[in-house]
N, C-alpha and C positions, 0 to 999 in steps of 0.2 A: 702239673702247673707249667712246666717248661714247654710242653706241646701246646697248651692253651695259649701261651704267649706267642708261639710261632704262628698259630692260626690267626690270632688277632693281627699280628704284623702283616701276614699275607693279605688279610682283608683290607687293611689300610692301604697297601700298595695298589690293589685292584681299584679301590675307590679313588685314589689319587689319579691314576692313569685314565680312569673313566671320565673324571671331571676334565682332565687336560685335553682329551681327544673329542669328547662329545659336547662340552659346553659351547665351543664356538659354533657348532652346527645348530644347537638350540638357539643361540643368540641370533644367527643368521635367519632362522625361521621367524623369530620374533620381529626382526627388522623388516622382513618381507611383508608382514601384516600391516596394512594401511587402514586408517580410520574410514568409516563409511562416508561416502561423498554423495552429493546430490547430482543426479543425472542432468547434465546441461540441457538436454532435449526437453526436460520437464519444467524448465524455467520460462516464465512469460513476463516480459517487461510491460507493465501497465502504466508507464509514465511517458509523457510527452517531453521532448527536448525543450529546454529553456533557451530561447533566442529571440531575434527581432520579430518572429512570427507568433510568439506565444500570446494566447488570448487572455485578456484581463477584463474586468468589469469596465464599462465605458468611461466611468469617472475616476478610475484608478490609474496610478502611475505604472506603466508597463515595465518589462524587463529591459534594462540597459547594461551593456557590458563595454568597458573601455580598456583597451590594451595599454599596459604600462611599458612593457618591453617585450619584443618578440624577435630574437635574433642572437647573433654572436656577442659574447662579452669581450672586453678589451684584452683579456688574457687568452683569448682563443676558444674558450668554452662556449656553452650555449645557456641562455636564460630566457624563460618565458613567464610572464605574470600579467594579471589583469585584475580589475575590480569591477563589481557589479552592484546594481541597486534595483529594487523592485518592491511593489506592494506585497504584503504578506499573503494576499488572496489573489491567485492567478495561476494559470497553467495547472498542472497536476499538483494539487496541494491539499492540506488538511485544515479543516476548521476546528479549532479548539473549542471546548464547551463554553468558555468565557465569551466567545464571539457574539452569541445572542442570549446569554444567560448570566446575569449578574451573580457574582460569588462562586461560579463554577470554575473548574480547573483551567489553568493556562496550559499552553503547549508542553512546557517542560515538566508539568506535573502529571502527565499521563504516563502510567507505568508501561514499561516495555512489554510486559506480559499481555497487555491489551492491544499491542501493535503487531503481534504475531498471533494469528488466530485462524480457525477454519473459515472458509468463505462459502456462502451460498449465493447463487445468481438467480435473480427473478427476472426473467426475460419478458418485457412488455413491448418489444420493438415492433411487433405487428400492429399493436394498438396505437403506437405513436406515429407510425408511417402516415404522413399527410395530416397529422393532428398534433402540431407543436404545443398545444395547450393541454395535452393529456397528463393526468396525474395518476400515479400508482394508487389503486384503491384497495380497501380491505379484501374485496372479492378476488383481486389478483393474488394476494398473499394466500387466501384460502385455497384457491385453485392450485397454487404451487404446492401447498402442504398436502393436498389430496394425492399428489403424485409422489412427492419426495419425503413426506413426513413433516413433523413439526419443525419449524426453524429452531436450530439448536441454541441453547443458552451459551453465551461465550463466543458466538460467531460474529462475523462481519457480514452484514446483508448488503449485497451489491445489486443495484437495479440497472438493468440494461435497457436503454431506450432506443438504441441504434443511432444516436446522434453523433457518435464518434466518427461516422463515415464523412461528416462535414468538416472535420478539423483539417487544416487551420483556416478554412474559409469563414471569416468572422461574420459576414452577412448571413450565410446559411446556418452557421452554428449558433449565433446569438440572436439573429433576427434583425440586427442592425450593425453597421460598421462605422457609424458616425461617433466620433469622440464626444463623450459626455451625454450621449443619448440613452437614457434609461427608460424612456417612455415607450419604446417600441421593441423591447426585448421579447423574444418569442422562442421558447423551447420547453420540453416536458420536465416534469419533476416528480416528487413524492408528495402525495396528498397527506394532510395532517392526521387524518383518521388512520391511514395505513401506517404512518409513522408511529402513532400510539400503539398500534397492534404489534409492530416490530419491537418496540421498547418493552412491551409486556412479555415478549419471548425471552428477554434477558440478553439481547445482543450487546456487543461492546462498541459498535459503530456502524455507520452505513456508508455507502459509496455509490456513485453513479457517473455516467458518461456524459454529463452536461455541466454547465457552468455553475449550477446552484442546486441545493437540495429542494428549494422551492422552484416552481416553474417561473418562466421568464416574466409573465404578466403580474406576478405577485407584487403587492405593494406593502404588505405587513409581515411577510415571511413567517407564517405560522409553523411551518415544518421545522425551520431552524429553531423556533421556540420549543418545539416538542423534543427534538433530538438533543440540542444543547441543554435544554432545561432538565433533561434526564442525566446530565453530566456525561454525555456521549459525544464522540467526534464524528465529523463527516468528511468523506473524501470526495472531491469534486474534480471534474475533467479527467476521469480515469480512462486510460487508453486500452485498446485491444481486448475489450471485455468479451467479444465474440469468440475468443480463443479459450474461454474457460467453460468447464462443465457446470451443470446446475449444482452439484455437490462434489465434495472430495478434495478440492484444492485448498492449499494453505496460503493465506495472504500475509505478506510482510510489508508493512507500511511504515517507513521510517522518515519522519519529517526532520528538517533542520531544527535542532534543539535550541529554540530562541527563548531566553528567559523572559517570562511574562508574555510570551507570544500569543496572539489571537489566531494565528495560522502561519503556515510556512510551506515552501516548496517541499514536495515529498517524493521520494523514490518508492514506488509501489511495485512489488514483484509477487507473482504467484508461483507456487510450486505445485505442479499438476500431480494427481494421484498416480 
């Protein structure tokens, strides 16, 4: 019994010194482990800057920013602040479903889970070149799916028209640079039948590199009716779409969370595969 006690006491001493000497090393190893981070080289900013050049609908109030203070404080420190105003729809922004569909979700009601999703890019820039009235057709979606497979449910469908190359030249981008002139708008869009096909695939939203989901000459905005009517959102004036692959990217589209909002400026970022 006495020797058993001595053996147990010796074990306790060894365990104590082991903890004393080895625990810090283990702790250091744990501290050295950092959480996984996103490679900055795989981030693509798909948003235009909001400033005096930002393009808005011809009859909308554009972006205005007024500096309240920009300089030293009386106590010697620094202080900078300003205020801004703008229409909900302009620049890189999101159309909430309520925009063209009564009773559908407002901006603040869209769950974050639908604002971060896989992106597919349907490139029709070759068909839009020289044809500002071109509309995405079901045949374009079918051709994309023959190469890349069915548009996945839960994805954001981006349509690249190539119109981003004209930003911020309002005349080239919109077809007119005259304030209030909505009669001479001219740019590509998504056709209503193609919109219906994308909705049937179970997407959570669409986006494109023009000022509207409907093309510039539209008078009744049927594509807005289809997309918003399905309680889905639209991203308009998306920048740098040519930097994205047809599949594999993850899109993060975070609008200003305006209560009851029909739309809002949106920071859109893609994470490349």
